[in-house]
C-alpha positions in Angstrom: 16.1 68.4 -32.8 12.6 68.3 -32.2 10.0 71.3 -31.7 6.2 71.4 -30.8 3.8 73.6 -30.6 1.6 73.1 -28.5 -2.0 74.5 -26.7 -2.2 71.7 -24.3 0.8 70.6 -22.5 0.7 69.7 -18.4 -0.3 70.2 -15.8 -2.5 71.3 -17.6 -5.2 67.5 -17.7 -6.4 66.1 -20.0 -6.4 63.3 -23.0 -4.6 65.7 -25.5 -2.3 67.2 -22.8 -1.1 63.6 -21.7 -0.6 62.8 -25.7 1.8 65.8 -26.0 4.0 64.7 -23.0 4.2 61.6 -23.9 5.3 62.8 -27.3 7.6 64.6 -26.2 9.6 62.5 -23.7 9.6 59.8 -26.5 10.9 62.2 -28.6 13.8 62.5 -26.2 15.2 59.3 -26.7 15.7 60.3 -30.7 17.1 64.1 -29.6 17.0 67.4 -28.2 13.2 68.5 -28.0 12.0 72.4 -27.3 8.7 73.2 -26.6 6.7 76.4 -26.8 3.3 75.6 -24.5 0.5 77.9 -23.3 1.1 78.5 -19.4 -0.7 77.1 -17.2 -0.9 77.1 -12.8 1.9 74.8 -11.7 3.8 74.9 -14.6 6.8 76.7 -12.7 6.9 73.6 -10.9 6.6 71.0 -13.7 9.3 72.6 -16.2 11.5 72.4 -13.3 11.5 69.3 -12.9 11.3 68.0 -16.8 13.6 67.3 -18.7 12.4 68.9 -21.2 13.5 72.3 -22.5 9.4 74.2 -22.2 9.1 78.1 -22.8 5.9 78.8 -21.8 3.3 81.7 -23.3 0.7 84.0 -21.1 -1.3 86.6 -21.9 -4.8 87.2 -23.7 -5.5 83.7 -26.4 -5.5 86.4 -29.5 -2.1 88.0 -28.6 -0.2 84.9 -27.0 -1.2 82.6 -30.6 0.4 85.2 -32.2 3.9 85.3 -30.7 3.6 81.8 -30.5 4.1 81.4 -33.9 6.9 84.0 -34.6 8.9 82.4 -32.3 8.1 79.2 -34.3 9.1 80.9 -37.0 12.4 81.9 -35.9 13.2 78.7 -34.1 12.6 77.1 -37.8 14.7 79.6 -39.8 17.8 79.7 -36.8 17.9 76.0 -36.1 18.5 72.5 -37.7 14.8 70.9 -36.4 14.1 67.6 -37.8 10.6 68.1 -37.6 7.8 70.4 -35.7 5.0 69.0 -34.2 1.4 70.7 -33.2 -1.4 69.5 -31.6 -4.3 71.5 -33.2 -4.8 73.1 -36.6 -4.8 76.8 -34.5 -1.3 76.2 -33.3 -0.2 76.0 -36.7 -2.7 78.6 -38.4 -0.1 81.9 -38.3 3.0 79.7 -39.4 4.4 81.2 -42.3 4.3 77.6 -45.2 7.8 79.2 -46.4 8.9 78.2 -43.1 7.3 74.7 -42.5 8.8 73.6 -46.0 12.4 73.5 -44.3 11.5 70.7 -42.2 9.1 67.8 -41.7 6.0 69.1 -40.1 2.9 67.1 -38.4 -0.8 68.4 -36.9 -2.1 65.8 -34.8 -6.1 65.5 -34.8 -8.0 63.8 -32.0 -11.8 64.5 -33.2 -13.9 67.1 -32.0 -11.7 70.1 -33.1 -12.1 69.3 -37.3 -15.4 68.7 -36.2 -16.4 71.5 -38.5 -19.2 71.7 -41.5 -17.6 71.9 -44.7 -17.4 75.3 -46.5 -18.0 76.6 -43.0 -15.6 79.9 -41.5 -14.3 77.1 -39.0 -13.1 74.9 -41.7 -12.2 76.5 -44.5 -9.3 78.1 -41.6 -8.8 75.0 -40.8 -8.2 73.3 -44.1 -6.0 76.0 -44.6 -3.8 75.1 -41.8 -3.5 72.1 -42.8 -2.8 72.7 -46.0 0.5 73.6 -44.7 2.3 70.7 -43.2 3.3 67.4 -44.3 1.7 64.7 -42.7 -1.7 65.3 -40.5 -1.7 62.1 -37.6 -5.1 61.1 -37.0 -5.6 59.2 -33.6 -8.1 57.0 -34.9 -9.3 55.1 -37.9 -12.5 57.2 -37.3 -11.0 60.6 -36.9 -9.4 60.0 -40.0 -12.2 58.8 -41.8 -14.3 62.2 -40.3 -10.9 64.3 -41.4 -11.5 62.9 -45.2 -15.7 63.5 -44.9 -14.5 67.9 -44.0 -12.8 68.3 -46.8 -8.8 67.7 -45.2 -6.7 65.9 -47.6 -6.7 61.6 -47.2 -2.9 61.5 -48.8 -1.2 63.6 -45.8 -3.5 61.4 -42.8 -1.2 58.6 -41.4 -3.1 56.9 -38.7 -1.1 56.5 -35.6 -2.5 55.7 -31.9 -1.8 57.2 -28.7 1.2 56.2 -26.8 0.9 54.9 -22.4 3.9 55.0 -20.3 1.5 53.3 -18.3 2.0 50.6 -15.9 3.7 52.1 -13.3 4.3 51.0 -9.5 1.3 51.2 -7.0 1.9 53.6 -4.0 0.6 51.7 -1.1 -1.0 54.6 1.3 -3.0 55.2 -2.5 -4.0 51.6 -2.2 -5.5 51.3 0.8 -7.5 54.9 0.2 -8.9 52.9 -3.0 -9.8 49.9 -1.3 -11.6 52.6 1.8 -13.6 53.6 -1.1 -14.4 50.4 -2.3 -14.7 48.1 0.7 -16.4 45.2 -0.2 -18.1 46.6 -2.9 -19.2 44.5 -6.4 -18.8 45.6 -9.1 -16.2 48.2 -9.1 -17.1 50.7 -12.0 -15.0 53.9 -12.5 -15.2 56.3 -15.4 -11.3 58.6 -15.9 -12.9 61.6 -17.8 -13.9 65.0 -17.8 -18.0 65.8 -16.9 -18.9 66.7 -20.1 -21.9 65.5 -21.4 -19.6 63.9 -24.5 -18.7 61.1 -21.5 -22.3 60.1 -21.1 -21.9 60.2 -16.9 -26.0 60.5 -17.0 -26.9 57.6 -18.7 -24.2 55.9 -16.4 -25.9 56.8 -13.2 -29.3 55.9 -14.4 -27.5 52.5 -15.5 -26.1 51.9 -12.3 -29.3 52.9 -10.2 -31.7 50.1 -12.3 -28.4 47.9 -12.2 -28.5 47.9 -8.0 -30.9 45.1 -7.7 -28.5 42.6 -9.2 -26.1 44.2 -7.5 -26.9 45.5 -4.0 -23.3 46.1 -3.4 -22.4 47.8 -6.3 -20.2 50.8 -6.2 -19.2 53.5 -9.4 -16.1 56.2 -9.1 -16.0 59.1 -11.4 -12.3 60.5 -11.5 -12.8 64.1 -13.0 -14.2 67.2 -13.2 -15.9 69.4 -15.5 -18.4 72.3 -16.0 -21.2 69.2 -15.4 -20.4 68.1 -11.5 -23.4 70.0 -10.4 -26.1 68.5 -13.0 -24.8 64.7 -12.0 -24.4 65.8 -8.3 -28.1 67.0 -8.5 -28.6 63.7 -10.9 -27.2 61.5 -7.9 -29.4 62.8 -5.2 -32.6 62.6 -7.5 -31.9 58.5 -8.0 -30.6 58.6 -4.6 -27.1 57.4 -5.2 -25.3 59.4 -2.2 -23.5 55.8 -1.4 -22.9 54.5 -4.3 -21.8 57.1 -6.6 -18.4 58.1 -5.7 -16.7 61.9 -7.3 -13.4 62.1 -7.0 -12.7 65.9 -9.1 -8.4 66.0 -8.2 -7.3 62.6 -7.6 -3.2 62.3 -8.1 -1.9 60.6 -10.4 -1.0 57.9 -7.9 -4.8 57.9 -6.7 -5.8 56.9 -10.2 -3.9 54.5 -10.6 -4.4 52.6 -7.4 -8.6 53.5 -7.7 -7.6 51.5 -11.5 -6.0 48.6 -9.6 -8.3 48.3 -7.1 -11.5 48.5 -10.2 -12.8 45.9 -12.4 -14.1 48.1 -15.4 -13.8 51.1 -16.9 -16.9 52.5 -17.8 -17.2 55.2 -21.1 -19.9 55.1 -23.2 -19.6 58.6 -25.2 -21.6 59.4 -27.4 -22.0 62.8 -29.4 -22.3 65.9 -28.2 -23.0 69.1 -30.6 -19.8 68.8 -32.3 -18.3 67.3 -29.9 -17.3 63.2 -30.4 -14.9 60.8 -28.9 -11.4 60.4 -31.3 -9.7 57.6 -29.2 -10.3 57.1 -25.9 -6.6 57.0 -24.1 -8.1 55.6 -20.8 -8.9 52.0 -22.5 -5.6 51.8 -22.7 -4.8 53.1 -19.6 -6.7 50.9 -17.7 -6.0 48.0 -19.9 -2.0 48.3 -19.0 -3.7 47.3 -15.2 -5.2 44.0 -16.5 -8.8 46.1 -16.8 -11.6 45.4 -19.5 -13.7 48.4 -21.0 -16.9 49.2 -22.3 -17.4 52.4 -24.9 -19.7 54.0 -27.2 -20.3 53.4 -30.7 -20.1 56.9 -31.8 -16.8 57.6 -32.0 -13.0 56.2 -32.3 -13.8 53.6 -29.3 -13.3 50.6 -31.9 -9.1 51.4 -32.3 -8.7 51.3 -28.2 -11.1 48.3 -27.2 -11.4 45.0 -28.9 -14.9 44.5 -29.1 -16.1 40.8 -27.3 -12.4 40.6 -26.3 -10.1 43.5 -24.3 -14.3 44.9 -23.7 -17.2 46.1 -25.2 -18.9 48.5 -27.5 -22.3 50.0 -26.7 -24.8 52.0 -27.5 -24.2 55.0 -25.1 -27.4 56.8 -26.4 -29.9 53.4 -25.1 -29.5 52.5 -21.8 -30.5 49.0 -22.2 -28.1 48.9 -24.6 -25.8 49.9 -21.3 -27.4 47.5 -19.4 -27.2 44.2 -21.1 -23.8 44.8 -21.8 -22.8 45.4 -18.0 -24.5 42.5 -17.4 -22.5 40.6 -19.9 -19.6 41.8 -18.8 -19.6 40.2 -15.7 -21.3 37.0 -15.8 -19.6 34.2 -15.9 -16.5 35.9 -14.7 -15.9 37.1 -18.1 -14.5 40.1 -16.7 -11.5 38.2 -15.8 -10.8 37.4 -19.4 -11.4 40.5 -20.7 -9.2 41.7 -18.7 -6.0 39.2 -19.4 -7.0 39.9 -23.0 -6.9 44.2 -22.0 -3.6 43.7 -20.9 -1.7 41.8 -23.4 -3.8 44.2 -25.7 -2.1 47.4 -24.4 1.9 46.6 -24.7 1.0 47.8 -28.6 0.5 51.3 -27.5 3.9 51.8 -25.2 5.5 55.1 -26.2 8.3 52.8 -27.1 6.6 51.4 -30.1 4.6 54.2 -31.0 7.3 56.8 -31.7 8.9 54.6 -33.7 6.1 55.4 -36.3 6.4 59.1 -36.1 10.2 58.3 -36.7 9.3 56.3 -39.4 7.7 58.9 -41.3 10.1 61.5 -40.3 
């Protein structure tokens, strides 16, 4: 039996949520899976339709942390657990070391949650937590380097990129909806990400404005919600891009897939914002599985998800000229078609059926 303790799990949305769901479902092929997860709106419906054994916890975070830790400690103590997985160092902070010594233990790291200055209080708490587990799983080479820089023991760290279960079939209804948005536009550019400063939508918007003279029929679709929505709506109006930019805050999975299929480029030139940095960028692999190339930023772990010059390009997200010139290069001489074909082939190595074997080998 496998055990997962996670703060991030569907129906909540996000990259870590998708990662933990993919890990859980893939482990099912190797044995039963028990999950202790936080509760979110719609969790009852999700859990009812899932093959996973999910136990939800709710209430104040401080009390929930202790309750969940007690449940994990008790479960490992009373069951034959082959391995336990944690999504975050805070998920294992209150777990007893003696309990974890009874099984194989893993903590996944993503980037921003470990980006605390050495010897700060958060850094010390983090390191004390990581000292309890057998394996620390970094989502990219960049994240591993960041972990070592911040004092985490290198010998414990293994790099396993996130898995991807795409492509999955597209719904004709949503295909039509996607085409209604894009119509006769070119290029068709998308970003699948939360609306926060790190994802760099503000520089994307300004680049769209600069590209309009060259591509008068350009269309950009932002898929995702977040705290920057009002600021970005204001910027869109200020730049006069009401027709060129579309926000889709609540696009469901089928609609998202249809938009990917209808697009030409996944653009997310992420930057570092305060302590927040892109650890990998699973959306680059998701879109690659549909034969779409990507452009990412050079500040984080995007180089594990994009093969620069082969499946897309890496640019400087802080430099508008760099973003602009990279997009021009992406589309010149129909280069995007070749990049898309390469991306489709590259994405196959990230299938969960392949990725999960790396965890099983460690166990």
